[in-house]
N, C-alpha and C positions, 0 to 999 in steps of 0.2 A: 746560693745565698751569699751576701757579702760577709767578706771577711772581719769580724767584729773582731778587738782585743780589749783585754781589762780599761784602756784609757778610754774607752766610749763610757766616760762616764762624768761628775760635774766635780768640782777638784775639790771644793767642802766634804765629800766622800770620802778622799783621801786626807782631806785633812783632819777630820774626822779618828780614821783610822789610824791615823801618826798616832793619835792621844792615847786610844785606848791600846796601843801597843806600847808606848811608851811606859803608862800605867801598870800595865799588863793586868786590865781590866777585861780582858776578852770573853765575857760568860756570856752565856746562851742566850736568845734573846726570841720574842715572836713579833711578825711585822703582818700587820693586815694591810692587802690592796684592796680599795674599792672606790665606788665615784658616786658623790653627793647629787650630782644632778642627771637625770637625763638631758641627752641631748633630741635638740631639735622641737623641744617643748611635748616630745612622745609619750607613748606609754609605757615603752620596753626598750632594752637596749638586745645587741648581740653579741656575745663575749668572743673575741678573737686575737690570736697572737699566741699562745698557749703552746702548740706544736714548737714556732718559730722559737720562744723565748728559752723551752727546754732544750734546745740543741744548742743555741748559744751559751746557756750556763754552764752545759757539761764540759764546754770546748774552751771556756773561758782564762787566758792567760795574760799574764804583764809581757812582752816581748822583749826581746833586749833592745830594739829601736825605744819602746815605751820606759825602761828602766834607765837609757841614758838620757832620753827628754827628762824627767824626772829628778835627776841628780842636778839640773837646774834651775829647780822651784822647793828649794829649803826641805827636803827631805831627810830624815838620816839615814846614815848609808846601812845602819841592820835591821832599821824598815824597808827600806830597798829590797836587801837580801831575803825579807821575808818575802815582798811581790813578786821574784824572782822563782818563788817555787807556792804561790796562791795558786788554789784550785778551792773552788766551790766545794764542800764538805756538809752542806745542811739539807734537809728535808725540807718538801714544799707540798702543802692539801691544795687542790684547786677545784672546780667546776669546772666541767669536760668543756671544750672549746666548741664554740656554737651554741650554746645556753642562751635562754633568755636570761636576762638578769637585771636587776633592780638598785635604785640608788642604797648605800649607805647599810647593804651587807658585804662581809668580806666576799669576794671571790674566788682569791687567793690566798694562801697564808706561807709564811717561810718561817722555818725554824732553822737558826742556826749560830753561830757565834758572832758579836756584835761586826768584826771589821770585815766579813764574809758578806753579813747580812746589808752594811752599809754600800758595798764595792757594788752589790750586784741592782742596789735600787733604782737608778737612773734609766740601765740598760731595759729594766723591767715596765718602768714605767713610759719609758719612750715606745717600747715595741706596742704593749698591751694597749696604753690609751690610742693610739693611733687607731690597729687595726679595729679595735672595737667599735670607733666611731664610723669610721665608711663600712665595715659590715652592717652598722643600723643604717648607716646611708641608705644601703645596697637592698637591707631589706624591707623599708618603707618604699621604694620604687618597686620593691616586687609585688608588694602588695595590691598597688595599685595597676600594674602592669599585665596582671591577671597570668595567664598562659604565653603572651609574646614574646619574643626573643630578646634578649637584655644583654648589650658589649658594652664591656669599657672601653673608651676612647680615650681616658683621661690622660695619659702619662704625658703628651707636650705642655698639659698645664700645670701638671700637680709637682709641689715644693721638691725639687730635685731628686732623689733618689727614695723620697715616699712612695711616689705611682710603683716602684718596684711592689712593693706593699700593700698599695693599695688595689691592686690587681687582685691580688689572692684573697684580702679581704671581701671584695666586690663579690668574688664567686662563692665566698661563706654566704653571704647575704642572700643570693641568690640568683647573680647574675650568670651568663649561661658561657662568656668567652671574652677574652679582651684583645684588643689591638697591640697589646705589648708583649712584644715576641720576647724580652729576655725571659719576663716572667711565666707566659705559657713553658720556654724551655724548661726552667725549674720547676714549676709546678705542677706541671703537667693542666695547663688548662688550653682550652680550645682557642685558636687566635686566628683573628679575624679583620679584612682589611679591604678596604674600596680603593680610592683614587683622589688625590687631591685637584682642586681647581686648579694647581699651575700643571698638572697632566696635559687636560682639557687645554688651558691658553697657551703650551708650549706649542700647538698644531694652530695651522692656518683655520682647518676647519673643524668643529665639534662632533663633524659627524665623522673623519679621519682618525682622531683620536680615541671615539668609539670603537672602531673598527680593529687598530692595532691593538688595544688593550683586548678585547675578546677574543683574536689572536692568538696574544702570547700568552691569555690567563685565562683562556675560560671555565677551567674549572671555578667555583663557586662565584662566578664572573659578576659584580654591583657596579653600575655607571651611575656616574654622580650625573646629576640632567638640571642644575641649577646655575651653570656658569654663567650664561647668557641668558635664555627667557625660557624657563621650565617647562612649560606648557605648548608654545611654538617653535620652540627648536630641539629642547634638551629628550622630552619623550618622543616627539615622533622620531629624533633619531636613533634613541635607545629601540623603537619599536623594531626599523630600520635594520637594526644588528642584531638583536632576534631574530626574526625571518632568516635574516644570514646564515646564523647561526644552527638555525634548525635545520636547516639544508647539509650543516654537517652534522648532523645527529648531534648536538651539542644544547646546550636551556642556557639561560640568562638566566641567573639566580634572581635580581632583584634591582630595582634603581633605589636612588638613595635624595631626598630633600633635604636640604641643609641651611635652607633661609625662606623665608617669605610666610605667609600663613600656613602652615601645615596641614591642617584639618582640610582646606578649600584644597590645598594642590595633591595633595592624599587623594579625596574625594572624585578629581577631575583625572589625575592620573590613572587611576585605575578604572573607571569608566574608558579612558582611550585602551589603556591596556587588553581588558578583556573585550574590547569591541574589535582588536585586532586580533580577537582568538588565541592571548599572550595570558590568559586567568593564571597561571602558575608561577607569575614573574611576582614577586614579594615587593611589597616597598617597604623600604629604609628611610627613618627620620632619625637624624640631628640635629644642632642649633640649641646649647644652654638650657638644655633639658633638664628636671628633676621631678620629683612626687608630684608637684601638684603642676606642672606642664601634661606631663602625662596623664593625670587624672583629666584636667580636663580634655585630651584627645582622645582618651576611651569615652569621658560622657558624650563628646560629638560624636560619637560613633566614627570615629577618622580610621580608614580600613590599612591602618599598618601593621606592619607584620615586625618589623625589627625597631627596637631603639637603641640608638647610639649615644653614650649619656657619657659626658668629658669632664667639664673642670666642677661643675655644682658635688658629682660624686666623689673625686678623688682627694678634692680639699675640704670634702665633711660641709660646705657651704649651708647656712649661714656660719655654723657654729666654731668651725677651724678645729675644736681640740676640746678632748673631754678630761674633766676636770678630773682625772682618778688621782688618787694618793695612796700614800704608803707609808702609816702608822705605826709605832713602835705599840705592843698591847702587853708585852712583860718582857724580863729581864731580872737576871742576876737572882731568879727564884722568887719574885714580887710581880704582881700585878700593876701597870703602866697605864696613867692617864694622864692626856692632854685636855687641862680646863680652858673653857673659854666664859666671856662673857653673855654669849649665845649658845646655849643648851643644845641646839642641833649641832655645832660643831665640839662638843665635847666628844672625845675617842671612849671607844667600849674597850675595857682593859681583859687579861687573861686572854688564854688561848682557848678558840670557839671552834661551836659547830653551828651550819647556817640549816633548818630544815624547811622544806619544801610542802606544802598541805596541800592533800586532795581530799577528795570526796570518797566515799568507799565505792562508788562505781568508776573512780578514777580519774576524775575529771579535776581541773586545777581549780582551787580556789577563789586565788588570787590571795595568797597571805605567804610569808617566808619570815621564818621567825630566828632571831641569832640569839644563841645559847654558850651556856660555858661548855666544854668539849665533852667534858662527864656525864651531863643531862642526857635524857633519852625518855621520850615520850612527853612531852610538852603537854600542860593542863589549861595552863593562860599564856598570851604575849601582852606585852604593855607599848602602847605608841611610847616612842623612844623622845616624844618632847613635850606630849601633852600628857599629864599623868592619870589624869581621870578616864582615858579614854584607853579598853584593852577587848580581847579578844580571848571567847571560850576554844581550848584547841583539842580538847580529850577525844570529842569523838571521831577525829581528822586521822588519815591515813599521814604520816609524815617521813619523808625521805629525808635524809642525810644527803650535802650536796656538796661538799668538802670533802673530797677522796684524795690518796696519795697517791703522786705523781711522781717523786724522784724523791730516793734515800739516802743521805751519805753520799751526795752527788753525784746518785747515780740514776737515770733515769728508773719509774719500775711502772709507766704507763707505755701500754702499746702503743706503738709508733703509728699515727692515723693518717691515712691517704686525705689530700685535700676532698677528693669525691667523697669519703667516710664522713669528712666531719661537715660538709655542704648536707649531705643528706639526715646527719642527725640534725643539725640546725633547721629543717624544713620543716620536720618532725614535731620542734620543739613551736617553733613560731605556728604553724596551723595548730597547734592546741591550747595556743593560748586565745581567751574568748576576745571576740571583733570591735568589745569596749575597749581594749588595751591597745589595739593599731588604729583607731579613726586618729585624724590629723587634730582636728577640732576639741579639745577640753576632751583628750581620752580619759578613762577612768583610772584612780590611782590604784596599783597596785601596793597593798600593805607591806612594811616592812617594819616588824615589831623586835622586841628583847622580851628576853623570856622575864620571870618574876624575881628567879636566881640572879641573874647577868643585872637586871636593874637593881636589886638589891646592893651589889658589890661596887657597882657605878656608882651609885649615890652614896656609898660609905666612903669612898675615896676622893668622891668632892669636896664632902665635911673634913675628912682630914687635914686634905689640903687647906682649905679657911682654917682651919686652927692654926 
């Protein structure tokens, strides 16, 4: 994991903290983390990044180098002395990492003094927004790929070090492995790799390149067959090498297609391999893949066993960012609200809980209700924007989703391996009805607010109008 220090923040966080410190107004506060819109025009998102966030916050410090740097930016000496001993001592409640999540319901809640809560805001948004975006993209790709192998090939095209955490998030979303070696080392991700066109080009003959690669890397050997001519040169040469490997009691794992009409080339390559008695040799495909391209290839029954997905996965194309926000809901013993001319952007006050609704048989209803923390077993939830829409909840099972993960700056949530998080996420996505997973016009998952919370919100709106 990267070594974060507490200067991994925006200047305005420290500027506000300076004012709170000077005025000795460091009261307890509650902040909600949530997002307003689903990425990719989809029907759900996959929450990712919590495990990393807890590790970072527990260890977050201002180094001596940080303090010396801040001395040149108009911060008072006594405030810098305070920062030298900075530790997050607050509490965090959160949904589980890997959970399916929906807009406008708190996914995570921070309760801490104002200075601490503000200082962790930027790093919290940076970690959770990005990894949730990529995990969601990966989940969409997994939904159409079925049981085919999915590999993350995106590190070279990622936005700098973002590729490190993109590989982790991709696995949470359902990918099987990555070409990213450092992510493989740190997160125990299965790593995979083939060869580049440059390797083949560096030889005078394609066959010699294949032979050398198979000789020196016989285990999980994959040959890239499209450097010159896929069907006339690449596949025939791969067949020759595969037969030579059989004589050494070795097996060629796969050939890789990286250009051209992938469905056409895969079908003809499969015929050629099978005719040579190499039905065990798999076909891998790459080149600007995403959920839509893979869906098309699957619909064409392209005999592709492995998909290598790069750029479109690790940059979250086409969205590029999740619009997650961090909003104050309670401070100095009072509920707080942000007013907007658009009711959809009015924040929800108070410390809250989120309840997910299930039938008596345990099936998802497709509704989450945001309520006051002290509420339990809600009778009704209301549309947050359209006042005449509501839903009766009394007969439904109601699961509280926000659970303690950190208390007094120490994690109370058992550390989860990436494998455990991935298995949990798969279970949650599998339980989500298909209408929320379709690409075109997915069913809208209902997120509402309880009667009491609606009354509190509306009362505060009226007070501020007055």
